[in-house]
C-alpha positions as CSV (number, residue, x, y, z in Angstrom):
1,X,1.4,-2.7,12.5
2,X,-0.3,0.6,12.2
3,X,-0.9,1.9,8.7
4,X,-1.9,5.5,7.7
5,X,-5.6,5.6,6.8
6,X,-8.9,7.4,7.5
7,X,-11.3,7.2,10.4
8,X,-10.8,5.8,13.9
9,X,-8.4,2.9,14.6
10,X,-8.5,0.2,17.2
11,X,-5.2,-1.0,18.7
12,X,-3.3,-0.3,15.4
13,X,-4.3,-1.1,11.9
14,X,-6.2,1.2,9.6
15,X,-9.9,1.8,9.2
16,X,-10.7,1.9,5.5
17,X,-13.1,1.0,2.8
18,X,-12.6,-2.5,1.4
19,X,-13.6,-1.5,-2.1
20,X,-10.2,0.2,-2.7
21,X,-7.9,-2.8,-2.3
22,X,-6.8,-5.8,-4.3
23,X,-7.1,-9.4,-3.0
24,X,-6.9,-9.8,0.7
25,X,-8.0,-12.0,3.6
26,X,-10.7,-10.7,6.0
27,X,-11.2,-12.2,9.5
28,X,-14.4,-11.5,11.4
29,X,-14.8,-12.0,15.1
30,X,-17.6,-12.9,17.5
31,X,-17.0,-9.8,19.6
32,X,-15.3,-6.5,19.6
33,X,-13.1,-7.8,22.5
34,X,-11.8,-10.6,20.2
35,X,-11.1,-8.1,17.4
36,X,-9.2,-5.7,19.7
37,X,-7.3,-8.7,21.2
38,X,-6.4,-9.9,17.7
39,X,-5.1,-6.4,16.8
40,X,-2.9,-6.4,19.9
41,X,-1.5,-9.8,19.1
42,X,-0.7,-8.9,15.5
43,X,0.8,-5.6,16.5
44,X,3.1,-7.4,19.0
45,X,4.0,-9.9,16.3
46,X,4.8,-7.2,13.7
47,X,2.2,-8.4,11.3
48,X,0.4,-5.8,9.1
49,X,-3.4,-5.6,9.1
50,X,-6.2,-3.1,8.6
51,X,-9.6,-2.5,10.1
52,X,-12.5,-2.5,7.6
53,X,-16.3,-2.5,7.9
54,X,-17.6,-6.0,8.4
55,X,-18.6,-7.4,5.0
56,X,-22.3,-7.9,4.3
57,X,-21.5,-11.5,3.4
58,X,-20.8,-12.0,7.2
59,X,-24.5,-11.2,7.7
60,X,-23.6,-8.4,10.1
61,X,-23.4,-10.8,13.0
62,X,-19.7,-10.2,13.7
63,X,-19.5,-6.7,14.9
64,X,-19.0,-3.5,13.0
65,X,-15.3,-3.9,12.1
66,X,-13.3,-6.8,10.7
67,X,-9.5,-7.4,10.4
68,X,-8.0,-7.5,6.9
69,X,-4.5,-8.1,5.5
70,X,-3.3,-8.0,1.9
71,X,-1.1,-11.1,1.9
72,X,-3.4,-14.0,1.1
73,X,-0.5,-16.4,1.0
74,X,0.3,-15.7,4.6
75,X,-3.2,-16.7,6.0
76,X,-1.8,-19.7,7.9
77,X,0.9,-17.5,9.6
78,X,-1.8,-15.0,10.8
79,X,-4.0,-17.9,12.0
80,X,-1.1,-19.6,13.8
81,X,-0.2,-16.3,15.5
82,X,-3.7,-15.8,16.7
83,X,-4.2,-19.4,17.7
84,X,-1.0,-19.3,19.9
85,X,-2.5,-16.3,21.7
86,X,-5.8,-18.1,22.2
87,X,-7.8,-15.9,19.7
88,X,-10.1,-17.5,17.2
89,X,-11.6,-15.6,14.2
90,X,-15.3,-16.4,13.7
91,X,-14.8,-16.6,9.9
92,X,-12.3,-16.0,7.1
93,X,-13.1,-14.5,3.7
94,X,-11.0,-14.0,0.5
95,X,-11.9,-10.6,-0.9
96,X,-11.2,-9.8,-4.5
97,X,-12.6,-6.4,-5.5
98,X,-16.1,-6.2,-4.0
99,X,-16.6,-10.0,-4.0
100,X,-16.1,-12.0,-0.7
101,X,-15.8,-15.8,-0.7
102,X,-15.9,-17.6,2.7
103,X,-12.8,-19.8,3.3
104,X,-12.2,-23.0,5.2
105,X,-9.6,-22.9,7.9
106,X,-8.9,-26.4,9.2
107,X,-6.9,-25.1,12.1
108,X,-10.1,-23.6,13.6
109,X,-12.7,-25.9,12.0
110,X,-14.5,-25.1,8.8
111,X,-15.5,-21.5,9.4
112,X,-12.2,-19.9,10.4
């Protein structure tokens, strides 16, 4: 669902700096198309998310924006929703402050 924020938005969500939030999950995608499709799926499912700059830990190979949500305990719900729609994140990260740790997601293999 769309949140108030700064900067441009893509299909809902909020473009913002990831340095200003507490713990959250960040999904990166192989293409901007997959990111936009994921936003549409989450919007239609009523799940909140934000758009953030792709973390450096993702090596910049996943586009300019990533999808984030601040409910780490609901990661499997978000992944299941995307999986049912045929969308697969490239990788998942747990962000705490400015630190990113890559997560394993068995539903999509070890990367996401």
